[in-house]
N, C-alpha and C positions, 0 to 999 in steps of 0.2 A: 387237888389230887387226893384221892382216897387212899389211906394207908391200909393195905391188906398184905398178908403173907405172900411172898413171891412177887410183889408189885415192884414197879420201877423205883419207887421211893425206898423200899426195903433194900434193894440192890445198891442204890445211891448211898444209903447210910451205912452199908456194910464196910466201907472204907474209912469210916470215921470212928474213933480218933486214932492218932498215933501212927499214921503211915506217911511216907514221903511220896509226894506227887512230882511229876515233871511238868514244869510250866514251859510251854512252847510259844515262841514269838518269832515273827519275821517281818521284814519290810524290804521289798525289792530283792536283792541277792543276799542280804544279811539275815542270818538265822541265829537262834539261841534256844537251848534247852537247859533249864535251870532246875535243880532239885529244890524242893521246898517242903518243910514240915509245918509251915504257918498257913494252914488252910482249914476251912470249916464250912459246913452246911449253914446257910443263913435263913432260908425260907423254904417251906414245902409248897406253898401256893401264893405267888408263882415260885417255881423251882429256881432257887438262886444259890450259888456257891461262891465263896469268897476266898481270895488268896492275898498274902502280904508279900510285896516285892519292894525292896528298898530302892529309893531313887538313885542310890550309888551303883546299882547293878545295870549292866549292859542290857539285860532283858527288859528292864523298866523303860529305858529309852525307846526300845523297839515297840513296846506296848503303847506308849504314849504316841509315837509317830503313826502307827498303823491303826490303833484303836481297837485291837482285838488280840486274843491269845487263846491257847488251849490248856486244859488241865488234863493230864494223862496219868491214870492209875496203872501201876505196874504190879504184876504178881510177885510172890515171894521168890519164884525161880529166877527173877531178874534182879533181885536185891543187890547182888554183888556188883552190878553195873552202876548203881546209884551212888 
């Protein structure tokens, strides 16, 4: 992916560093949304993003069971909810 002003990668990097993201996971009827500040861009090509979730967390068990999760960036207007 080419790095150009206004490109997807520039918007992607806008949230890095020092923001809290919400990690979403679910399996069947079980759901979890977990705030996390342990996240980072890993690669531009391919576009990869990494998060840290402790095996002690309920969210971790859902991610392992389902094999997928979401990373959700919230704006400053929603910071009081995190």
